[in-house]
SEFILUM-751726 format. One line per field, with one value per atom (N, C-alpha, C): x, y negated, z; residue number from 1; chain. Coordinates in pm, whole numbers, plus 50000, padded with zeros to 5 digits. Example, Ala and Ser with C-alpha at 12.3 -4.5 7.8 and 13.67 -1.06 7.14 Angstrom:
! residues 2
px	(51319, 51230, 51320, 51285, 51367, 51290)
py	(50569, 50450, 50330, 50225, 50106, 49997)
pz	(50780, 50780, 50780, 50708, 50714, 50787)
n	(1, 1, 1, 2, 2, 2)
chain	(A, A, A, A, A, A)
//
This chain:
! residues 175
px	(48363, 48351, 48485, 48483, 48604, 48680, 48813, 48900, 48916, 48849, 48865, 48988, 49049, 49165, 49120, 49172, 49146, 49269, 49268, 49375, 49511, 49513, 49639, 49696, 49646, 49688, 49660, 49566, 49525, 49404, 49407, 49295, 49179, 49063, 48945, 48863, 48833, 48756, 48627, 48536, 48411, 48350, 48277, 48206, 48293, 48418, 48505, 48532, 48511, 48531, 48677, 48701, 48838, 48919, 49048, 49136, 49265, 49308, 49441, 49516, 49628, 49714, 49840, 49874, 49998, 50084, 50203, 50294, 50408, 50414, 50526, 50635, 50756, 50864, 50858, 50830, 50801, 50921, 51040, 51159, 51213, 51140, 51189, 51156, 51208, 51195, 51050, 50973, 50833, 50753, 50775, 50708, 50752, 50880, 50937, 50895, 50897, 50872, 50724, 50648, 50510, 50403, 50414, 50306, 50289, 50396, 50382, 50345, 50405, 50357, 50209, 50162, 50020, 49932, 49970, 49891, 49892, 50005, 50013, 49923, 49924, 49838, 49690, 49653, 49515, 49481, 49575, 49555, 49530, 49614, 49599, 49464, 49415, 49287, 49168, 49194, 49086, 49016, 49088, 49027, 49067, 49124, 49154, 49073, 49040, 48956, 49030, 48952, 49008, 49071, 49008, 49063, 49144, 49274, 49366, 49492, 49543, 49673, 49748, 49872, 49958, 50080, 50085, 50195, 50292, 50418, 50520, 50601, 50609, 50689, 50808, 50923, 51047, 51148, 51257, 51358, 51472, 51457, 51561, 51563, 51681, 51698, 51700, 51585, 51573, 51455, 51456, 51346, 51233, 51125, 51008, 51037, 51114, 51148, 51227, 51328, 51410, 51325, 51234, 51144, 51058, 50998, 50913, 50995, 51115, 51202, 51236, 51266, 51297, 51174, 51058, 50935, 50910, 50934, 50913, 51006, 51130, 51223, 51171, 51116, 51058, 50939, 50852, 50735, 50779, 50877, 50929, 50982, 51043, 51106, 51008, 50909, 50827, 50679, 50632, 50490, 50459, 50344, 50301, 50267, 50251, 50221, 50347, 50464, 50588, 50625, 50708, 50759, 50648, 50666, 50568, 50580, 50466, 50464, 50472, 50545, 50570, 50440, 50345, 50221, 50140, 50132, 50056, 50125, 50259, 50331, 50311, 50318, 50297, 50160, 50059, 49924, 49918, 49985, 49988, 50074, 50189, 50286, 50231, 50130, 50072, 50010, 49978, 49918, 50021, 50148, 50255, 50317, 50340, 50400, 50501, 50611, 50713, 50769, 50716, 50783, 50874, 51001, 51091, 51035, 51023, 50964, 51014, 51029, 51067, 50939, 50900, 50772, 50777, 50892, 50898, 50875, 50875, 50860, 50713, 50671, 50532, 50493, 50584, 50555, 50514, 50565, 50531, 50380, 50317, 50174, 50088, 50136, 50064, 50066, 50182, 50194, 50109, 50112, 50033, 49883, 49840, 49699, 49657, 49741, 49710, 49699, 49790, 49788, 49663, 49629, 49511, 49384, 49376, 49260, 49246, 49358, 49354, 49306, 49352, 49308, 49159, 49113, 48970, 48886, 48932, 48859, 48855, 48968, 48978, 48884, 48878, 48793, 48646, 48619, 48484, 48394, 48450, 48373, 48447, 48375, 48440, 48552, 48658, 48777, 48807, 48844, 48893, 49042, 49087, 49229, 49287, 49400, 49470, 49610, 49646, 49781, 49851, 49955, 50028, 50164, 50192, 50317, 50416, 50499, 50605, 50733, 50724, 50831, 50860, 50974, 51001, 50894, 50865, 50758, 50767, 50886, 50901, 50840, 50816, 50760, 50608, 50547, 50403, 50320, 50343, 50264, 50285, 50409, 50426, 50361, 50369, 50304, 50153, 50097, 49951, 49906, 49984, 49949, 49952, 50053, 50063, 49951, 49912, 49798, 49673, 49654, 49538, 49543, 49660, 49675, 49642, 49669, 49642, 49507, 49430, 49295, 49298, 49402, 49408, 49328, 49296, 49217, 49125, 49031, 48935, 49007, 48955, 49014, 49014, 48931, 48926, 49061, 49140, 49274, 49356, 49353, 49431, 49384, 49254, 49201, 49245, 49249, 49295, 49442, 49523, 49667, 49685, 49612, 49623, 49581, 49473, 49424, 49528, 49588, 49690, 49811, 49852, 49969, 49939, 49819, 49784, 49778, 49724, 49721, 49862, 49947, 50085, 50158, 50128, 50192, 50157, 50038, 50000, 50026, 50096, 50139, 50047, 49945, 49855, 49891, 49861, 49895, 49776, 49742, 49636, 49698, 49638, 49688, 49598)
py	(50093, 50237, 50293, 50387, 50445, 50520, 50498, 50573, 50519, 50414, 50355, 50266, 50255, 50166, 50042, 49927, 49810, 49786, 49681, 49657, 49631, 49592, 49561, 49682, 49800, 49922, 49919, 49839, 49837, 49927, 50014, 50102, 50018, 50028, 49954, 50044, 49993, 50071, 49998, 50067, 50005, 50081, 50009, 50073, 50111, 50074, 50105, 49975, 49977, 49857, 49813, 49682, 49631, 49690, 49711, 49770, 49689, 49670, 49616, 49727, 49767, 49868, 49797, 49816, 49761, 49880, 49887, 49998, 49947, 49996, 49965, 50069, 50022, 50113, 50139, 50035, 50047, 50084, 50074, 50109, 50247, 50320, 50450, 50565, 50680, 50801, 50848, 50839, 50882, 50801, 50671, 50585, 50620, 50640, 50667, 50803, 50906, 51042, 51080, 51028, 51075, 50967, 50861, 50762, 50690, 50635, 50559, 50647, 50767, 50854, 50888, 50909, 50940, 50822, 50701, 50583, 50560, 50579, 50563, 50666, 50789, 50892, 50858, 50804, 50759, 50647, 50557, 50448, 50503, 50598, 50656, 50726, 50784, 50855, 50759, 50630, 50532, 50537, 50581, 50598, 50489, 50382, 50266, 50147, 50056, 49943, 49840, 49759, 49648, 49545, 49525, 49436, 49521, 49522, 49605, 49525, 49535, 49477, 49580, 49606, 49700, 49621, 49593, 49516, 49607, 49598, 49677, 49592, 49634, 49561, 49645, 49585, 49650, 49540, 49575, 49472, 49472, 49546, 49550, 49416, 49368, 49239, 49257, 49292, 49305, 49220, 49178, 49098, 49188, 49125, 49200, 49276, 49217, 49284, 49412, 49404, 49521, 49626, 49580, 49671, 49750, 49679, 49746, 49842, 49804, 49890, 50019, 50006, 50124, 50215, 50155, 50235, 50308, 50240, 50303, 50423, 50409, 50521, 50639, 50612, 50718, 50783, 50702, 50756, 50839, 50789, 50865, 51001, 51006, 51129, 51224, 51170, 51254, 51264, 51187, 51191, 51320, 51377, 51497, 51466, 51336, 51295, 51263, 51287, 51262, 51116, 51079, 50941, 50842, 50722, 50616, 50561, 50524, 50451, 50302, 50225, 50084, 50007, 50018, 49943, 49984, 50114, 50162, 50122, 50132, 50091, 49942, 49861, 49717, 49686, 49760, 49742, 49773, 49880, 49919, 49823, 49786, 49704, 49567, 49520, 49389, 49388, 49506, 49516, 49523, 49542, 49561, 49430, 49418, 49298, 49339, 49268, 49298, 49171, 49136, 49031, 49097, 49061, 49113, 49071, 49167, 49137, 49234, 49186, 49268, 49311, 49438, 49481, 49496, 49469, 49467, 49326, 49226, 49086, 49045, 48980, 48935, 48839, 48754, 48654, 48720, 48838, 48910, 48931, 48959, 48992, 48867, 48753, 48627, 48595, 48612, 48589, 48689, 48815, 48919, 48888, 48843, 48810, 48696, 48595, 48484, 48534, 48623, 48676, 48760, 48847, 48932, 48846, 48747, 48658, 48582, 48536, 48463, 48554, 48678, 48773, 48799, 48824, 48849, 48729, 48610, 48489, 48477, 48506, 48500, 48601, 48722, 48826, 48806, 48734, 48701, 48823, 48928, 49046, 49125, 49211, 49290, 49377, 49388, 49459, 49573, 49687, 49797, 49776, 49789, 49772, 49908, 49939, 50063, 50026, 50067, 50044, 50180, 50193, 50318, 50299, 50382, 50367, 50475, 50441, 50531, 50495, 50506, 50462, 50573, 50566, 50662, 50653, 50764, 50768, 50661, 50618, 50519, 50383, 50359, 50230, 50231, 50347, 50356, 50282, 50308, 50240, 50089, 50040, 49894, 49828, 49893, 49838, 49834, 49945, 49950, 49843, 49822, 49719, 49579, 49553, 49420, 49399, 49506, 49497, 49462, 49528, 49501, 49364, 49325, 49194, 49078, 49092, 48984, 49002, 49099, 49125, 49162, 49231, 49282, 49411, 49471, 49595, 49594, 49683, 49701, 49747, 49709, 49750, 49901, 49973, 50119, 50182, 50117, 50168, 50178, 50074, 50075, 50182, 50202, 50304, 50443, 50470, 50600, 50621, 50516, 50525, 50553, 50482, 50503, 50645, 50694, 50829, 50934, 50919, 51015, 51012, 50891, 50879, 50944, 50922, 50980, 51132, 51186, 51331, 51388, 51317, 51362, 51367, 51268, 51263, 51385, 51443, 51562, 51691, 51678, 51797, 51843, 51767, 51803, 51722, 51777, 51708, 51711, 51596, 51590, 51602, 51681, 51696, 51619)
pz	(48270, 48284, 48329, 48419, 48474, 48366, 48363, 48275, 48134, 48099, 47965, 47962, 47846, 47830, 47753, 47793, 47711, 47622, 47546, 47450, 47514, 47641, 47709, 47784, 47755, 47823, 47972, 48015, 48154, 48168, 48267, 48290, 48342, 48279, 48321, 48412, 48530, 48626, 48657, 48718, 48757, 48872, 48956, 49065, 49183, 49184, 49296, 49371, 49503, 49583, 49579, 49588, 49590, 49705, 49678, 49778, 49788, 49911, 49938, 50012, 49954, 50017, 50065, 50191, 50245, 50287, 50229, 50257, 50343, 50465, 50554, 50527, 50498, 50458, 50309, 50233, 50089, 50003, 50055, 49976, 50009, 50090, 50134, 50041, 50077, 49999, 49986, 50094, 50089, 49987, 49985, 49888, 49746, 49728, 49597, 49542, 49623, 49577, 49574, 49670, 49686, 49664, 49740, 49742, 49609, 49555, 49430, 49312, 49296, 49188, 49202, 49324, 49346, 49308, 49349, 49314, 49163, 49100, 48954, 48884, 48931, 48873, 48890, 49006, 49027, 48930, 48909, 48814, 48674, 48630, 48497, 48481, 48589, 48586, 48596, 48613, 48625, 48760, 48863, 48994, 49094, 49044, 49128, 49078, 49168, 49129, 49045, 48977, 48900, 48994, 49109, 49212, 49308, 49284, 49360, 49387, 49508, 49542, 49623, 49584, 49657, 49701, 49830, 49885, 49959, 49921, 49988, 50083, 50208, 50306, 50346, 50343, 50387, 50410, 50477, 50506, 50405, 50296, 50192, 50119, 50093, 50027, 49875, 49819, 49674, 49629, 49508, 49455, 49405, 49370, 49323, 49193, 49104, 48978, 49004, 49090, 49124, 49197, 49281, 49353, 49254, 49160, 49060, 48974, 48942, 48862, 48938, 49066, 49147, 49159, 49174, 49182, 49051, 48940, 48810, 48793, 48835, 48828, 48909, 49027, 49109, 49043, 48985, 48915, 48796, 48720, 48605, 48648, 48763, 48809, 48879, 48952, 49040, 49002, 48906, 48869, 48793, 48824, 48751, 48606, 48574, 48437, 48357, 48414, 48341, 48341, 48245, 48237, 48204, 48255, 48232, 48090, 48035, 47907, 47943, 47864, 47895, 47920, 47831, 47845, 47967, 47991, 48107, 48237, 48239, 48360, 48384, 48280, 48295, 48353, 48307, 48361, 48509, 48551, 48691, 48774, 48720, 48793, 48830, 48757, 48790, 48930, 48983, 49116, 49228, 49192, 49290, 49334, 49464, 49520, 49627, 49634, 49734, 49795, 49912, 49988, 50091, 50092, 50194, 50329, 50419, 50549, 50654, 50772, 50886, 50956, 50938, 50995, 51147, 51209, 51355, 51410, 51322, 51365, 51364, 51470, 51484, 51372, 51328, 51224, 51092, 51065, 50942, 50932, 51043, 51044, 51026, 51072, 51047, 50898, 50835, 50691, 50614, 50658, 50594, 50605, 50720, 50738, 50643, 50629, 50539, 50395, 50355, 50218, 50194, 50289, 50275, 50270, 50357, 50360, 50228, 50173, 50045, 49932, 49931, 49827, 49840, 49961, 49983, 49939, 49969, 49930, 49777, 49713, 49567, 49501, 49555, 49497, 49534, 49642, 49683, 49703, 49760, 49796, 49902, 49975, 50080, 50023, 50100, 50056, 50154, 50099, 50182, 50201, 50324, 50354, 50393, 50334, 50366, 50410, 50530, 50582, 50586, 50507, 50497, 50561, 50661, 50735, 50695, 50599, 50552, 50628, 50759, 50849, 50950, 51017, 51124, 51233, 51299, 51400, 51508, 51545, 51652, 51616, 51486, 51443, 51431, 51430, 51402, 51506, 51633, 51735, 51735, 51729, 51725, 51603, 51488, 51368, 51387, 51436, 51457, 51556, 51660, 51759, 51696, 51616, 51552, 51450, 51381, 51290, 51369, 51482, 51568, 51631, 51679, 51746, 51653, 51525, 51431, 51360, 51407, 51353, 51204, 51164, 51027, 51013, 51127, 51126, 51247, 51244, 51353, 51480, 51594, 51722, 51741, 51667, 51680, 51648, 51561, 51529, 51656, 51737, 51860, 51956, 51965, 52055, 52013, 51882, 51833, 51864, 51846, 51877, 52026, 52112, 52256, 52294, 52234, 52265, 52226, 52109, 52065, 52158, 52197, 52285, 52420, 52473, 52602, 52595, 52487, 52471, 52458, 52387, 52369, 52504, 52590, 52722, 52807, 52786, 52863, 52785, 52672, 52598, 52488, 52455, 52345, 52222, 52106, 51981, 51888, 51830, 51729, 51592, 51507, 51370, 51277)
n	(1, 1, 1, 2, 2, 2, 3, 3, 3, 4, 4, 4, 5, 5, 5, 6, 6, 6, 7, 7, 7, 8, 8, 8, 9, 9, 9, 10, 10, 10, 11, 11, 11, 12, 12, 12, 13, 13, 13, 14, 14, 14, 15, 15, 15, 16, 16, 16, 17, 17, 17, 18, 18, 18, 19, 19, 19, 20, 20, 20, 21, 21, 21, 22, 22, 22, 23, 23, 23, 24, 24, 24, 25, 25, 25, 26, 26, 26, 27, 27, 27, 28, 28, 28, 29, 29, 29, 30, 30, 30, 31, 31, 31, 32, 32, 32, 33, 33, 33, 34, 34, 34, 35, 35, 35, 36, 36, 36, 37, 37, 37, 38, 38, 38, 39, 39, 39, 40, 40, 40, 41, 41, 41, 42, 42, 42, 43, 43, 43, 44, 44, 44, 45, 45, 45, 46, 46, 46, 47, 47, 47, 48, 48, 48, 49, 49, 49, 50, 50, 50, 51, 51, 51, 52, 52, 52, 53, 53, 53, 54, 54, 54, 55, 55, 55, 56, 56, 56, 57, 57, 57, 58, 58, 58, 59, 59, 59, 60, 60, 60, 61, 61, 61, 62, 62, 62, 63, 63, 63, 64, 64, 64, 65, 65, 65, 66, 66, 66, 67, 67, 67, 68, 68, 68, 69, 69, 69, 70, 70, 70, 71, 71, 71, 72, 72, 72, 73, 73, 73, 74, 74, 74, 75, 75, 75, 76, 76, 76, 77, 77, 77, 78, 78, 78, 79, 79, 79, 80, 80, 80, 81, 81, 81, 82, 82, 82, 83, 83, 83, 84, 84, 84, 85, 85, 85, 86, 86, 86, 87, 87, 87, 88, 88, 88, 89, 89, 89, 90, 90, 90, 91, 91, 91, 92, 92, 92, 93, 93, 93, 94, 94, 94, 95, 95, 95, 96, 96, 96, 97, 97, 97, 98, 98, 98, 99, 99, 99, 100, 100, 100, 101, 101, 101, 102, 102, 102, 103, 103, 103, 104, 104, 104, 105, 105, 105, 106, 106, 106, 107, 107, 107, 108, 108, 108, 109, 109, 109, 110, 110, 110, 111, 111, 111, 112, 112, 112, 113, 113, 113, 114, 114, 114, 115, 115, 115, 116, 116, 116, 117, 117, 117, 118, 118, 118, 119, 119, 119, 120, 120, 120, 121, 121, 121, 122, 122, 122, 123, 123, 123, 124, 124, 124, 125, 125, 125, 126, 126, 126, 127, 127, 127, 128, 128, 128, 129, 129, 129, 130, 130, 130, 131, 131, 131, 132, 132, 132, 133, 133, 133, 134, 134, 134, 135, 135, 135, 136, 136, 136, 137, 137, 137, 138, 138, 138, 139, 139, 139, 140, 140, 140, 141, 141, 141, 142, 142, 142, 143, 143, 143, 144, 144, 144, 145, 145, 145, 146, 146, 146, 147, 147, 147, 148, 148, 148, 149, 149, 149, 150, 150, 150, 151, 151, 151, 152, 152, 152, 153, 153, 153, 154, 154, 154, 155, 155, 155, 156, 156, 156, 157, 157, 157, 158, 158, 158, 159, 159, 159, 160, 160, 160, 161, 161, 161, 162, 162, 162, 163, 163, 163, 164, 164, 164, 165, 165, 165, 166, 166, 166, 167, 167, 167, 168, 168, 168, 169, 169, 169, 170, 170, 170, 171, 171, 171, 172, 172, 172, 173, 173, 173, 174, 174, 174, 175, 175, 175)
chain	(A, A, A, A, A, A, A, A, A, A, A, A, A, A, A, A, A, A, A, A, A, A, A, A, A, A, A, A, A, A, A, A, A, A, A, A, A, A, A, A, A, A, A, A, A, A, A, A, A, A, A, A, A, A, A, A, A, A, A, A, A, A, A, A, A, A, A, A, A, A, A, A, A, A, A, A, A, A, A, A, A, A, A, A, A, A, A, A, A, A, A, A, A, A, A, A, A, A, A, A, A, A, A, A, A, A, A, A, A, A, A, A, A, A, A, A, A, A, A, A, A, A, A, A, A, A, A, A, A, A, A, A, A, A, A, A, A, A, A, A, A, A, A, A, A, A, A, A, A, A, A, A, A, A, A, A, A, A, A, A, A, A, A, A, A, A, A, A, A, A, A, A, A, A, A, A, A, A, A, A, A, A, A, A, A, A, A, A, A, A, A, A, A, A, A, A, A, A, A, A, A, A, A, A, A, A, A, A, A, A, A, A, A, A, A, A, A, A, A, A, A, A, A, A, A, A, A, A, A, A, A, A, A, A, A, A, A, A, A, A, A, A, A, A, A, A, A, A, A, A, A, A, A, A, A, A, A, A, A, A, A, A, A, A, A, A, A, A, A, A, A, A, A, A, A, A, A, A, A, A, A, A, A, A, A, A, A, A, A, A, A, A, A, A, A, A, A, A, A, A, A, A, A, A, A, A, A, A, A, A, A, A, A, A, A, A, A, A, A, A, A, A, A, A, A, A, A, A, A, A, A, A, A, A, A, A, A, A, A, A, A, A, A, A, A, A, A, A, A, A, A, A, A, A, A, A, A, A, A, A, A, A, A, A, A, A, A, A, A, A, A, A, A, A, A, A, A, A, A, A, A, A, A, A, A, A, A, A, A, A, A, A, A, A, A, A, A, A, A, A, A, A, A, A, A, A, A, A, A, A, A, A, A, A, A, A, A, A, A, A, A, A, A, A, A, A, A, A, A, A, A, A, A, A, A, A, A, A, A, A, A, A, A, A, A, A, A, A, A, A, A, A, A, A, A, A, A, A, A, A, A, A, A, A, A, A, A, A, A, A, A, A, A, A, A, A, A, A, A, A, A, A, A, A, A, A, A, A, A, A, A, A, A, A, A, A, A, A, A, A, A, A, A, A, A, A, A, A, A, A, A, A, A, A, A, A, A, A, A, A, A, A, A, A, A)
//
């Protein structure tokens, strides 16, 4: 049932399809101030699935423990729910992963595809994939292309990127 707590302070959810979230620019300010507090709040509300993986990609040379600690500091500072409780944070943090990766390198996407495929196989059910680009605008198109090139997303992503770029070239902007 959504929103119930089990003995390990992990929010128990039900009826929500598995989700894999990949955050490009995972060590940046947007992730720290907005994205991670929002995901943590969704977790506390029981609005995230039991099968959840949140992978942060960035080129910062920090380990997963330091990454989770930095995220917790951000959540403590910016979450509308205030500071994290140890048990609840531990329940949420089990979903967080940080492999140092250069999101401009083609090899990163091959490794990412293998990881996503392994998770989907392990969960044995269809997975929703969310790619969040918390990066400067100049990286959005190359990241989207690499996601498409490695079949991590539907080809429609590439068509939308191309359409927006073409409209921008003639002076129109999509919001």
